C-alpha positions as CSV (number, residue, x, y, z in Angstrom):
1,M,66.1,-31.3,-60.1
2,A,64.3,-28.7,-58.2
3,E,61.2,-27.5,-59.9
4,D,59.9,-23.9,-59.7
5,K,56.8,-23.7,-57.7
6,R,54.2,-21.1,-58.2
7,I,51.8,-20.1,-55.5
8,R,48.5,-18.5,-56.5
9,V,46.7,-16.4,-53.9
10,S,43.0,-15.6,-54.6
11,A,40.7,-13.3,-52.7
12,D,37.0,-12.8,-53.0
13,A,36.4,-9.1,-53.7
14,S,32.7,-9.5,-54.1
15,P,31.9,-8.0,-50.6
16,L,34.1,-5.0,-51.3
17,Q,32.5,-4.6,-54.7
18,E,29.0,-4.8,-53.2
19,L,29.9,-2.2,-50.6
20,R,31.2,0.1,-53.3
21,Q,28.1,-0.3,-55.3
22,N,25.9,0.4,-52.3
23,A,27.9,3.6,-51.5
24,Q,27.6,4.8,-55.1
25,A,23.9,4.1,-55.1
26,L,23.5,6.0,-51.8
27,W,25.4,9.0,-53.2
28,N,23.2,9.0,-56.3
29,D,20.1,9.0,-54.1
30,F,21.5,12.0,-52.2
31,N,22.1,13.9,-55.4
32,K,18.7,13.0,-56.7
33,M,17.0,14.0,-53.5
34,E,18.9,17.4,-53.4
35,S,17.8,18.2,-56.9
36,E,14.2,17.2,-56.1
37,F,14.1,19.4,-53.1
38,K,15.6,22.3,-55.0
39,N,12.9,21.9,-57.7
40,I,10.2,21.8,-55.0
41,A,11.6,25.0,-53.4
42,E,11.7,26.8,-56.8
43,Q,8.1,25.7,-57.5
44,T,7.0,27.0,-54.1
45,V,8.7,30.3,-54.7
46,G,7.1,30.6,-58.1
47,V,3.7,29.9,-56.7
48,I,4.1,32.5,-54.0
49,Q,5.4,35.0,-56.6
50,K,2.3,34.4,-58.7
51,Q,0.1,35.1,-55.7
52,I,2.0,38.3,-55.0
53,D,1.6,39.4,-58.6
54,L,-2.1,38.8,-58.4
55,L,-2.4,40.7,-55.2
56,K,-0.4,43.7,-56.7
57,E,-2.6,43.7,-59.7
58,R,-5.8,43.7,-57.6
59,N,-4.4,46.6,-55.5
60,A,-3.5,48.5,-58.6
61,L,-7.0,48.2,-60.0
62,A,-8.5,49.2,-56.6
63,G,-6.2,52.2,-56.5
64,G,-7.0,53.2,-60.0
65,M,-10.7,53.3,-59.2
66,Q,-10.1,55.5,-56.2
67,G,-7.6,57.9,-57.9
68,G,-10.1,60.1,-59.7
69,L,-12.6,60.3,-62.5
70,P,-12.1,58.4,-65.8
71,N,-11.7,61.6,-67.8
72,D,-8.9,63.1,-65.7
73,T,-5.6,63.6,-67.6
74,P,-2.2,63.9,-66.0
75,T,-0.9,67.4,-65.6
76,E,2.7,66.4,-66.2
77,R,4.8,63.6,-67.5
78,R,6.6,61.5,-65.0
79,P,9.4,59.0,-65.6
80,T,8.1,55.4,-65.8
81,L,9.6,53.0,-63.3
82,I,9.6,49.2,-63.8
83,D,8.7,46.8,-60.9
84,P,11.7,44.4,-60.6
85,Y,9.4,41.6,-59.4
86,T,6.5,41.8,-61.9
87,G,8.1,43.7,-64.8
88,R,5.2,46.2,-64.8
89,P,5.7,50.0,-65.0
90,L,5.4,51.9,-61.7
91,S,4.6,55.6,-61.3
92,G,6.8,58.0,-59.5
93,G,4.7,57.7,-56.4
94,G,5.4,54.0,-56.2
95,G,2.0,52.7,-57.2
96,A,1.7,50.0,-59.8
97,V,0.2,50.9,-63.2
98,A,-2.7,48.7,-64.0
99,P,-2.9,47.3,-67.5
100,G,-4.9,49.5,-69.8
101,T,-4.6,52.6,-67.7
102,S,-2.8,55.9,-68.4
103,G,-0.1,55.2,-65.8
104,R,-1.0,57.8,-63.3
105,A,0.3,57.6,-59.7
106,L,-1.5,55.5,-57.0
107,N,-0.6,57.4,-53.9
108,T,-3.1,56.0,-51.5
109,Q,-1.9,55.0,-48.1
110,L,-3.5,51.6,-48.3
111,T,-1.8,50.7,-51.5
112,E,1.7,51.8,-50.3
113,R,1.3,49.8,-47.0
114,Q,0.2,46.7,-48.8
115,Q,3.0,47.1,-51.3
116,T,5.6,47.2,-48.5
117,T,4.1,44.3,-46.7
118,L,4.0,42.1,-49.9
119,D,7.7,43.0,-50.6
120,K,8.6,41.9,-47.1
121,I,6.6,38.7,-47.5
122,L,8.4,37.9,-50.7
123,S,11.9,38.5,-49.2
124,E,11.1,36.3,-46.2
125,V,9.7,33.5,-48.4
126,V,12.8,33.6,-50.6
127,R,15.0,33.5,-47.5
128,I,13.1,30.6,-46.0
129,A,13.3,28.7,-49.3
130,D,17.1,29.3,-49.3
131,L,17.4,28.2,-45.7
132,M,15.4,25.0,-46.4
133,E,17.6,24.2,-49.4
134,K,20.8,24.8,-47.4
135,T,19.5,22.7,-44.5
136,Q,18.6,19.8,-46.8
137,R,22.0,20.1,-48.4
138,D,23.8,20.0,-45.1
139,D,21.8,17.0,-44.0
140,T,22.7,15.3,-47.2
141,N,26.4,16.1,-46.8
142,G,26.5,15.3,-43.1
143,V,27.2,18.8,-41.9
144,L,26.1,19.4,-38.3
145,P,23.9,22.4,-37.6
146,T,25.5,25.3,-35.7
147,G,24.1,26.9,-32.5
148,S,23.5,30.2,-34.2
149,G,20.5,28.8,-36.1
150,G,17.0,29.1,-35.0
151,E,13.5,29.7,-36.1
152,P,13.0,32.4,-38.8
153,P,11.7,35.7,-37.4
154,Q,8.1,36.2,-37.8
155,P,7.2,39.1,-40.1
156,P,5.3,41.9,-38.4
157,T,1.5,41.7,-38.7
158,P,0.2,44.3,-41.1
159,E,-2.1,46.8,-39.6
160,T,-5.7,46.3,-40.4
161,P,-7.4,49.4,-41.7
162,D,-10.3,50.6,-39.8
163,V,-13.3,49.2,-41.6
164,P,-16.7,50.2,-40.4
165,T,-18.7,47.4,-39.0
166,P,-22.4,47.1,-38.6
167,G,-23.6,48.9,-35.5
168,Q,-20.7,51.4,-35.3
169,G,-21.2,55.0,-36.1
170,S,-24.3,54.7,-38.3
171,G,-26.4,53.2,-35.5
172,S,-27.5,50.4,-37.8
173,G,-27.2,46.7,-36.6
174,M,-29.0,44.6,-34.1
175,F,-31.9,46.3,-32.4
176,G,-30.9,49.4,-34.4
177,K,-28.7,50.8,-31.6
178,G,-25.3,49.1,-32.2
179,F,-25.9,46.2,-29.8
180,K,-23.5,43.3,-30.4
181,M,-24.0,39.8,-28.9
182,P,-21.0,38.8,-26.7
183,T,-19.2,35.6,-27.7
184,S,-16.8,35.3,-24.7
185,M,-16.6,36.0,-21.0
186,S,-14.5,39.1,-21.5
187,G,-17.1,40.4,-24.0
188,L,-19.8,39.7,-21.4
189,M,-17.9,41.6,-18.7
190,G,-17.5,44.5,-21.1
191,M,-21.3,45.0,-21.2
192,L,-21.2,46.8,-17.8
193,P,-23.3,46.9,-15.7
194,F,-25.6,44.3,-17.1
195,G,-22.8,41.9,-18.2
196,A,-21.3,41.8,-14.7
197,L,-24.7,41.1,-13.2
198,I,-25.5,38.3,-15.6
199,M,-22.0,36.8,-15.1
200,G,-22.3,37.0,-11.3
201,I,-25.7,35.3,-11.3
202,G,-24.5,32.6,-13.6
203,T,-21.4,32.0,-11.4
204,I,-23.5,31.7,-8.3
205,L,-25.8,29.2,-9.9
206,G,-22.9,27.2,-11.2
207,Q,-21.1,27.0,-7.9
208,Q,-24.3,26.0,-6.1
209,A,-25.0,23.3,-8.6
210,K,-21.4,22.0,-8.3
211,Y,-21.8,21.9,-4.5
212,E,-25.1,20.0,-4.6
213,S,-23.5,17.6,-7.1
214,A,-20.7,17.0,-4.6
215,Q,-23.2,16.4,-1.8
216,Y,-25.1,13.9,-3.9
217,G,-21.9,12.0,-4.8
218,A,-20.7,11.8,-1.2
219,E,-20.3,8.3,0.3
220,N,-22.0,8.9,3.6
221,E,-23.2,11.5,6.1
222,F,-19.7,12.3,7.3
223,Q,-18.4,13.1,3.9
224,R,-21.4,15.4,3.3
225,R,-20.7,17.1,6.7
226,N,-17.1,17.7,5.6
227,N,-18.3,19.0,2.2
228,R,-20.2,21.8,3.9
229,G,-16.9,23.4,4.8
230,N,-16.1,23.5,1.1
231,H,-19.3,25.5,0.3
232,W,-18.2,28.2,-2.1
233,L,-19.8,31.0,-0.2
234,L,-18.5,29.9,3.3
235,N,-15.1,29.3,1.8
236,M,-15.1,32.8,0.3
237,L,-16.2,34.5,3.5
238,T,-13.6,32.6,5.6
239,F,-10.8,33.3,3.1
240,G,-10.4,29.5,2.4
241,I,-10.0,28.5,6.1
242,S,-13.2,26.5,6.2
243,G,-12.2,24.6,3.0
244,A,-8.8,23.8,4.4
245,E,-10.4,22.5,7.6
246,A,-12.9,20.4,5.6
247,E,-10.1,18.9,3.6
248,K,-8.2,18.0,6.8
249,K,-11.3,16.3,8.2
250,E,-11.8,14.5,5.0
251,V,-8.3,13.0,5.2
252,G,-9.2,11.8,8.7
253,R,-12.5,10.3,7.5
254,N,-10.7,8.4,4.7
255,A,-8.2,7.0,7.2
256,A,-11.0,6.0,9.6
257,T,-12.9,4.4,6.7
258,Q,-9.9,2.2,5.9
259,N,-9.5,1.3,9.5
260,D,-13.1,0.3,9.7
261,R,-12.5,-2.6,7.4
262,A,-9.9,-4.0,9.8
263,L,-12.2,-3.3,12.7
264,G,-15.0,-5.3,11.0
265,D,-12.8,-8.4,10.7
266,Y,-11.6,-8.0,14.3
267,S,-15.0,-7.5,15.8
268,A,-16.4,-10.5,13.9
269,L,-13.5,-12.7,15.1
270,H,-14.1,-11.8,18.8
271,R,-17.8,-11.0,18.6
272,M,-17.4,-7.5,19.7
273,S,-19.4,-4.4,19.0
274,Y,-17.9,-1.7,16.8
275,R,-17.2,0.5,19.8
276,Q,-15.7,-2.3,21.8
277,A,-13.4,-3.2,18.9
278,L,-12.3,0.4,18.5
279,G,-11.7,0.9,22.2
280,S,-9.6,-2.4,22.3
281,Q,-7.6,-1.2,19.3
282,F,-6.6,2.1,21.0
283,L,-6.0,0.3,24.3
284,D,-3.8,-2.3,22.8
285,S,-2.0,0.2,20.6
286,F,-1.1,2.8,23.3
287,G,-1.4,0.8,26.5
288,D,-1.0,2.8,29.6
289,N,-0.6,6.0,27.6
290,V,-4.0,5.8,25.9
291,D,-5.4,8.6,28.2
292,Y,-2.7,10.9,26.9
293,V,-3.6,10.1,23.3
294,T,-7.3,10.4,23.7
295,G,-7.5,13.1,26.4
296,G,-9.2,10.7,28.8
297,N,-9.5,10.5,32.6
298,T,-9.8,14.2,33.0
299,T,-13.6,14.8,33.2
300,Y,-15.4,15.9,36.3
301,H,-16.7,12.4,36.8
302,D,-13.2,11.0,36.8
303,Y,-12.2,13.7,39.3
304,K,-15.0,12.7,41.7
305,M,-14.3,9.0,41.3
306,A,-10.6,9.6,42.2
307,T,-11.1,12.0,45.1
308,D,-14.6,11.5,46.6
309,P,-15.3,8.1,48.4
310,S,-19.0,8.9,48.8
311,Y,-19.3,9.5,45.1
312,R,-17.6,6.2,44.4
313,Q,-19.9,4.4,46.8
314,K,-22.9,6.0,45.1
315,Q,-21.7,4.9,41.7
316,A,-21.2,1.4,42.9
317,E,-24.9,1.0,43.9
318,P,-27.1,-1.0,41.6
319,K,-28.8,1.2,39.0
320,D,-32.1,0.7,37.2
321,P,-31.3,-0.5,33.7
322,T,-34.4,1.2,32.4
323,K,-33.2,4.6,33.3
324,L,-30.5,6.7,31.7
325,D,-27.3,7.0,33.6
326,L,-26.2,10.6,33.6
327,S,-23.2,10.3,35.9
328,M,-20.8,10.9,33.0
329,L,-22.5,14.3,32.5
330,A,-21.8,15.5,36.1
331,F,-20.4,19.0,36.5
332,P,-19.2,21.2,39.4
333,R,-21.8,23.1,41.3
334,T,-19.6,25.6,43.1
335,Q,-16.7,27.7,42.0
336,Q,-14.4,26.1,44.6
337,D,-15.3,22.6,43.3
338,A,-14.6,23.8,39.7
339,E,-11.2,25.2,40.6
340,A,-10.3,22.0,42.5
341,W,-11.3,20.0,39.4
342,K,-9.2,22.2,37.1
343,D,-6.1,21.8,39.4
344,W,-6.6,18.0,39.4
345,E,-7.0,18.0,35.7
346,Y,-3.8,20.0,35.2
347,G,-2.0,17.5,37.4
348,Q,-3.4,14.6,35.5
349,K,-2.3,16.0,32.2
350,R,1.2,16.7,33.4
351,Q,1.5,13.1,34.7
352,Q,0.2,11.8,31.4
353,L,2.6,13.9,29.5
354,Y,5.5,12.7,31.6
355,K,4.6,9.0,31.1
356,A,4.0,9.5,27.3
357,D,7.3,11.4,26.9
358,K,9.1,8.6,28.7
359,A,7.4,6.1,26.4
360,G,8.5,8.0,23.3
361,L,5.0,9.2,22.3
362,V,5.7,12.9,22.5
363,T,7.3,13.7,19.1
364,D,5.9,15.6,16.2
365,R,2.4,17.0,16.9
366,D,1.2,15.4,13.6
367,E,2.3,11.9,14.6
368,L,1.2,9.3,17.1
369,P,3.8,6.6,17.4
370,T,2.9,3.2,18.8
371,W,4.8,0.0,19.6
372,A,3.9,-1.3,16.2
373,S,5.0,1.8,14.3
374,R,8.4,1.9,16.0
375,T,9.0,-1.8,16.1
376,L,7.3,-3.1,13.0
377,G,6.8,0.1,10.9
378,L,3.0,-0.6,10.9
379,N,0.2,1.8,11.5
380,M,-2.8,0.9,13.7
381,T,-4.8,-0.3,10.7
382,D,-2.2,-2.6,9.2
383,Y,-1.2,-3.9,12.6
384,L,-4.7,-4.8,13.5
385,S,-5.3,-6.4,10.2
386,Q,-2.2,-8.7,10.6
387,V,-3.1,-9.5,14.2
388,T,-6.6,-10.5,13.1
389,T,-5.2,-12.7,10.3
390,L,-2.9,-14.6,12.6
391,Q,-5.4,-14.9,15.4
392,K,-8.0,-16.3,13.0
393,A,-5.4,-18.9,11.8
394,G,-4.5,-19.9,15.3
395,A,-8.2,-20.2,16.4
396,Y,-7.6,-20.6,20.2
397,E,-6.6,-17.6,22.5
398,R,-3.9,-19.7,24.2
399,N,-2.3,-20.1,20.8
400,T,-2.6,-16.5,19.7
401,S,-2.0,-14.3,22.6
402,L,-1.0,-10.8,21.7
403,H,2.6,-11.5,23.0
404,D,2.9,-14.6,20.7
405,V,1.4,-12.7,17.7
406,N,3.9,-9.9,18.3
407,Q,6.7,-12.5,18.4
408,L,5.6,-13.8,15.0
409,L,5.4,-10.3,13.5
410,M,8.9,-9.5,14.8
411,A,10.1,-12.8,13.2
412,G,8.7,-11.3,10.0
413,K,10.7,-8.1,10.5
414,I,14.0,-9.8,11.6
415,R,14.0,-13.0,9.6
416,G,11.6,-12.1,6.8
417,L,9.1,-14.8,7.8
418,S,6.0,-14.4,5.6
419,E,2.5,-14.0,6.9
420,D,1.5,-17.2,5.2
421,D,4.2,-19.3,6.9
422,A,3.3,-17.9,10.3
423,A,-0.4,-18.5,9.7
424,S,0.2,-22.1,8.6
425,V,2.2,-22.8,11.7
426,L,-0.6,-21.4,13.9
427,A,-3.1,-23.4,12.0
428,T,-1.1,-26.5,13.0
429,T,-0.4,-25.7,16.6
430,R,-4.1,-25.1,17.3
431,F,-4.3,-28.9,17.7
432,D,-1.5,-28.9,20.2
433,R,-1.8,-30.7,23.5
434,S,1.6,-29.9,25.0
435,G,1.2,-26.2,25.7
436,R,3.3,-25.0,22.8
437,T,2.3,-22.2,20.4
438,G,3.1,-21.3,16.9
439,A,5.6,-18.7,18.1
440,N,7.4,-21.4,20.2
441,V,7.8,-23.5,17.1
442,V,9.3,-20.6,15.1
443,Q,11.6,-19.7,18.0
444,A,12.8,-23.3,18.4
445,F,13.8,-23.8,14.8
446,D,15.4,-20.3,14.6
447,T,17.5,-20.9,17.8
448,N,18.4,-24.4,16.7
449,L,19.8,-23.1,13.3
450,Q,21.8,-20.5,15.2
451,G,23.2,-23.3,17.4
452,L,24.4,-25.1,14.3
453,G,26.4,-22.0,13.3
454,K,24.2,-21.2,10.3
455,S,24.5,-17.7,8.8
456,D,21.7,-15.1,9.1
457,Q,21.2,-15.3,5.4
458,Y,20.8,-19.1,5.5
459,I,18.3,-18.9,8.4
460,A,16.2,-16.2,6.7
461,S,16.2,-18.2,3.5
462,T,15.3,-21.6,5.0
463,L,13.3,-20.9,8.1
464,G,10.1,-21.2,6.1
465,E,11.2,-24.6,4.7
466,Y,11.7,-26.1,8.2
467,L,8.3,-24.8,9.3
468,Q,6.6,-26.4,6.2
469,S,8.4,-29.6,7.0
470,F,7.0,-29.4,10.6
471,N,3.5,-28.8,9.2
472,R,3.8,-31.9,7.0
473,M,5.0,-34.0,9.9
474,A,2.2,-32.9,12.1
475,E,-0.3,-33.5,9.3
476,N,0.8,-37.1,9.1
477,V,-0.1,-37.4,12.8
478,L,-3.4,-35.6,12.5
479,N,-4.4,-38.0,9.7
480,R,-4.5,-40.7,12.4
481,T,-5.2,-38.8,15.7
482,G,-7.1,-35.7,16.9
483,G,-4.2,-33.7,18.3
484,I,-0.5,-33.4,18.3
485,N,2.3,-33.2,20.8
486,T,4.1,-30.2,19.3
487,A,7.0,-30.3,21.8
488,G,7.8,-34.0,21.0
489,I,7.7,-33.4,17.2
490,V,9.9,-30.3,17.3
491,R,12.3,-32.0,19.8
492,S,12.8,-35.1,17.5
493,M,13.1,-33.0,14.3
494,T,15.7,-30.7,15.8
495,S,17.6,-33.5,17.4
496,I,18.0,-35.5,14.1
497,Q,19.1,-32.3,12.4
498,N,21.7,-31.5,15.0
499,A,23.0,-35.1,15.0
500,T,23.3,-35.6,11.2
501,G,23.9,-32.1,10.0
502,M,21.7,-32.9,7.0
503,E,19.4,-30.4,5.2
504,G,16.8,-30.2,2.5
505,R,15.0,-33.3,1.2
506,Q,17.6,-35.7,2.6
507,L,17.0,-34.4,6.2
508,E,13.2,-34.7,5.7
509,R,13.5,-38.3,4.5
510,V,15.6,-39.3,7.5
511,Q,13.3,-37.5,9.9
512,N,10.2,-39.1,8.5
513,S,11.7,-42.6,8.6
514,L,13.3,-42.5,12.1
515,M,10.3,-40.7,13.6
516,G,8.0,-43.5,12.4
517,N,6.1,-42.1,9.4
518,N,7.7,-44.4,6.8
519,I,8.1,-47.8,8.4
520,S,7.6,-50.9,6.3
521,Q,4.2,-52.6,6.8
522,D,5.6,-56.1,6.5
523,D,4.9,-58.5,9.4
524,V,8.5,-58.7,10.7
525,S,8.9,-54.9,10.9
526,Q,5.4,-54.4,12.5
527,A,6.1,-57.2,15.0
528,L,9.4,-55.6,16.0
529,L,7.7,-52.2,16.4
530,L,4.9,-53.7,18.5
531,R,7.3,-55.5,20.8
532,T,9.2,-52.2,21.3
533,A,6.0,-50.4,22.1
534,R,5.2,-53.0,24.7
535,E,8.6,-52.3,26.4
536,V,7.8,-48.6,26.5
537,A,4.2,-48.8,27.6
538,G,4.7,-51.5,30.2
539,P,3.1,-54.9,30.7
540,D,-0.4,-53.5,31.6
541,A,-1.0,-51.9,28.2
542,Q,-3.6,-53.4,26.0
543,L,-3.1,-54.2,22.3
544,S,-5.2,-51.2,21.4
545,D,-3.1,-49.0,23.6
546,L,0.1,-50.2,21.8
547,Q,-1.5,-49.6,18.4
548,A,-2.5,-46.1,19.4
549,M,1.1,-45.4,20.6
550,I,2.5,-46.6,17.2
551,E,0.1,-44.2,15.5
552,Q,1.5,-41.4,17.6
553,M,5.1,-42.4,17.1
554,P,6.3,-39.2,15.4
555,E,5.6,-37.2,18.6
556,K,7.1,-39.9,21.0
557,P,11.0,-39.6,21.0
558,E,11.3,-42.4,23.6
559,L,9.6,-45.0,21.3
560,Q,11.7,-43.7,18.3
561,Q,14.9,-44.2,20.2
562,Q,14.2,-47.7,21.6
563,F,13.0,-48.9,18.2
564,F,16.3,-47.7,16.6
565,E,18.4,-49.3,19.4
566,R,16.6,-52.6,18.9
567,I,17.4,-52.6,15.2
568,Q,21.1,-52.0,16.0
569,K,21.3,-54.7,18.7
570,M,19.5,-57.2,16.5
571,T,21.8,-56.7,13.5
572,G,25.1,-55.7,15.2
573,G,25.6,-53.0,12.7
574,G,27.8,-53.3,9.6
575,E,26.5,-54.4,6.3
576,M,23.7,-56.5,7.8
577,G,22.6,-53.5,9.7
578,R,22.5,-51.3,6.6
579,Q,20.4,-53.9,4.7
580,V,18.0,-54.3,7.6
581,M,17.6,-50.5,7.8
582,K,16.9,-50.4,4.1
583,S,14.2,-53.1,4.5
584,I,12.5,-51.5,7.6
585,F,12.8,-47.9,6.2
586,P,12.1,-48.3,2.5
587,N,12.0,-44.6,1.8
588,L,15.6,-44.2,2.8
589,S,18.2,-44.5,0.1
590,M,21.4,-46.4,0.8
591,T,23.2,-43.1,0.6
592,D,21.0,-41.8,3.4
593,I,21.8,-44.8,5.5
594,I,25.5,-44.5,5.0
595,D,25.5,-40.8,5.7
596,L,23.5,-41.3,8.9
597,E,26.0,-43.9,10.0
598,K,29.0,-41.7,9.2
599,A,27.5,-38.7,11.0
600,T,26.2,-40.4,14.2
601,G,27.8,-43.9,14.3
602,N,24.2,-45.1,14.7
603,D,24.3,-43.9,18.3
604,A,20.6,-43.6,19.3
605,Q,21.4,-41.3,22.3
606,K,23.1,-38.9,19.9
607,I,20.3,-39.0,17.4
608,F,17.3,-38.6,19.7
609,R,18.6,-36.7,22.7
610,R,20.0,-33.5,21.3
611,G,16.8,-31.6,20.3
612,R,14.8,-28.6,21.7
613,S,11.2,-27.7,21.7
614,T,11.5,-24.0,22.6
615,G,13.9,-21.2,21.7
616,A,14.9,-17.6,22.5
617,E,12.4,-14.8,22.0
618,Y,12.9,-12.2,19.3
619,S,14.4,-8.9,20.5
620,E,12.3,-5.7,20.2
621,A,15.4,-3.6,20.0
622,E,16.7,-5.7,17.0
623,A,13.3,-5.4,15.2
624,R,13.2,-1.7,15.9
625,S,16.7,-1.2,14.4
626,M,15.4,-2.6,11.1
627,V,12.6,0.0,10.8
628,G,13.6,3.1,8.9
629,D,12.7,6.6,10.0
630,I,10.5,7.1,7.0
631,A,8.4,4.0,7.7
632,A,8.1,4.8,11.4
633,S,7.1,8.4,10.6
634,T,4.6,7.3,7.9
635,A,2.9,4.8,10.3
636,A,2.8,7.4,13.1
637,T,1.3,10.0,10.8
638,Q,-1.4,7.6,9.7
639,N,-2.2,6.9,13.4
640,R,-2.8,10.6,13.9
641,K,-5.1,10.7,11.0
642,N,-7.0,7.7,12.4
643,K,-7.4,9.3,15.7
644,D,-8.6,12.7,14.3
645,G,-10.9,11.0,11.9
646,Y,-12.7,9.0,14.6
647,E,-13.0,12.1,16.8
648,G,-14.7,13.8,13.9
649,I,-17.0,10.9,13.4
650,L,-17.8,10.1,17.0
651,G,-18.6,13.6,18.1
652,G,-15.5,15.6,18.8
653,K,-12.5,15.6,21.1
654,G,-12.7,13.2,24.0
655,S,-15.2,10.9,22.2
656,I,-12.6,8.1,21.8
657,A,-11.7,8.5,25.5
658,A,-15.3,7.6,26.4
659,V,-15.1,4.5,24.3
660,V,-11.8,3.4,25.9
661,K,-13.1,4.2,29.4
662,A,-16.1,1.9,28.8
663,I,-13.7,-0.9,27.9
664,K,-11.6,-0.3,31.0
665,D,-14.6,-0.2,33.3
666,E,-16.5,-3.2,31.9
667,G,-13.5,-5.3,31.1
668,P,-13.4,-7.9,28.3
669,I,-16.7,-9.5,27.6
670,P,-16.5,-13.3,27.2
671,V,-18.3,-14.5,24.2
672,T,-18.6,-18.3,24.7
673,I,-17.2,-20.6,27.3
674,V,-17.1,-24.1,25.9
675,A,-15.1,-26.9,27.6
676,P,-13.1,-29.0,25.0
677,A,-14.1,-32.6,24.6
678,P,-11.8,-35.2,26.3
679,G,-9.0,-36.2,24.0
680,S,-9.6,-33.4,21.6
681,A,-7.2,-30.5,20.8
682,G,-7.0,-28.2,23.8
683,S,-8.0,-30.7,26.4
684,G,-5.7,-31.1,29.4
685,S,-4.1,-27.7,28.8
686,G,-5.9,-26.1,31.8
687,Q,-7.4,-23.3,29.8
688,Q,-9.8,-22.8,27.0
689,G,-8.8,-19.7,25.2
690,G,-8.2,-16.8,27.6
691,F,-10.5,-18.2,30.3
692,P,-10.3,-21.1,32.8
693,A,-12.0,-24.4,31.8
694,L,-15.1,-24.4,34.0
695,Q,-17.4,-27.1,35.3
696,L,-20.9,-25.6,35.6
697,T,-24.2,-27.3,36.4
698,D,-27.3,-26.6,34.5
699,E,-28.7,-24.5,37.4
700,Q,-25.5,-22.5,37.6
701,L,-25.5,-21.8,33.9
702,Q,-29.2,-20.6,34.2
703,K,-28.2,-18.2,36.9
704,L,-25.3,-16.9,34.8
705,R,-27.6,-16.3,31.9
706,E,-30.1,-14.5,34.0
707,S,-27.4,-12.3,35.5
708,V,-26.0,-11.3,32.1
709,A,-29.5,-10.6,30.8
710,A,-30.1,-8.2,33.7
711,G,-27.4,-6.0,32.3
712,T,-26.0,-4.8,35.5
713,K,-22.4,-5.3,36.6
714,D,-23.2,-5.6,40.3
715,G,-25.8,-8.3,39.7
716,A,-23.4,-10.3,37.5
717,T,-20.7,-10.0,40.2
718,K,-23.0,-11.3,43.0
719,A,-24.2,-14.2,40.9
720,L,-20.7,-15.2,40.0
721,N,-19.8,-15.1,43.7
722,N,-22.5,-17.5,44.5
723,L,-21.3,-20.0,42.0
724,T,-19.0,-22.9,42.9
725,I,-16.4,-23.0,40.2
726,S,-13.6,-25.5,40.1
727,Q,-10.7,-25.2,37.7
728,E,-9.3,-28.3,36.0
């Protein structure tokens, strides 16, 4: 028998009930708040009303006292009016009747004006109170305000009756003649003519004190010199022109001050004087167009050197170093000579302009573009600072030529290579003995990655990692030797990468093992390695020679290849070959060994003969395409500020040209010539820095010192000609 089934459905209404209670409580709060605000508004209106009543009563009393004598009686009866605000009787004239008085009219003008003003104040207060109440009620009910609202209009300010003040009319007051001490500048100016005189003297004294304070706070003589143009009197007489010129010169001085910091590091690195470093900076920045930039090679001395053989011969004669050379101050002695010089100068400037325009230097008159500003987006100061940092890291001139440094800077622009990565590579290749530079290493890894078909994003992201791996590999060699064969290390690293296609830590483990950094030290592995070294070195090699070769194994691809081939021949490959590889190269995982076999078939030729030690140079056009117009213009503008700043510091237009000309005439000054020790880094390279490696006897060195001490170019030239110099 089917039974009836009942289904009971229950629901928890407590959340809804709680919400209803909260809403009711909120509504009660709103109502309570509205009533409280209404009470406050009513109390405020009541207080204001009381104040108004008191004011009216006071005015009524004052008017009663001024209306006449106490015994006066009204001549006629007038109807009594009741004030709707105070409830007091008013006379027909509108004046309030004071308590206890006869109710006569108060017709004074002051009383009526104050009465009108107080009535307006009361009406406005009532209106503001109503508005506040309505606004609070609208906020409580959620009514949005309309755009017609606004601030209540301000009541007109009541006119102040003319009340006599001390010193006016009666002549009483300070000094008995109505003198009033001024309390503002306008009051002082109103005391003509003495007020204007006092104010003028004070202004002059204040401006002069301000100028002297600026002079005292100046950093140096050159800022004080620029501040003179901002002198208040000079600036006024020149209608602000001198001040504008002073500010312009100050901008140049600040730019030159910032550039001086970079010059200080550069001059310390190359042991140059300040002027030599400055001249080198302009010469390296503008190259053949430096005369156009600095206005050089246009003086009368330059004209005579270019056109008069007898003048050149006279200048080539030895000069007394104790006497001042005034040849640079030569000037034309005839009108014909002066005209010829001007024609030659005009031709020189036209030629300079043509070359500069061809080089892209003739742009905005407020800009001086350089190779660095167009290609790297760097001004002269930043460029010199980065060049100094890289050259200091690379140590040797052969490792840090300006061409190589520019290649590294372009790598930073094209590939995003950091300055730290570039400096670390240069610090490693300073120990090179194969003629490779830091720039060559960067180019080799970049070109190799391109050959593997890697994307530009991958190369830019991982180029620094490969350079760090190279640094660690070279450091392992330097821990046992005094120098490295950069070409051999880079060739083996890139060959293993090309053959295996590995990357990251796995590639670094395989490279370290196959290149000899992580070979087992057990007797069997070391005997096998020693026998392989004997085959490579030949039968005449001593045991010590073989041990030294093993220490240098990471930079010797031939030894690496033969050792790997011997292992394969000894084991025959297969499982035995894998186990032997694991035993000889303990840092390799079995996964590494299997992946190496799959990728290369353990073919030694394929593993060690597919590398490179150099790569393609970076393109200036590509680097230039990555520099925005804003960056290039900003750098060129800063160059102009540097140039103008130094001209103001060194003594005017053409002063930089004299510094550059001295560098051109004297040439680079060698600091120290030290031949590298045999077997050390730099030996066998044929050059030590930018100069040939020399073999000089003690007598020849003494002659060279005496010639340099004499301080004459001709004497040094003759002494060097008498030396027998042989280049290694």
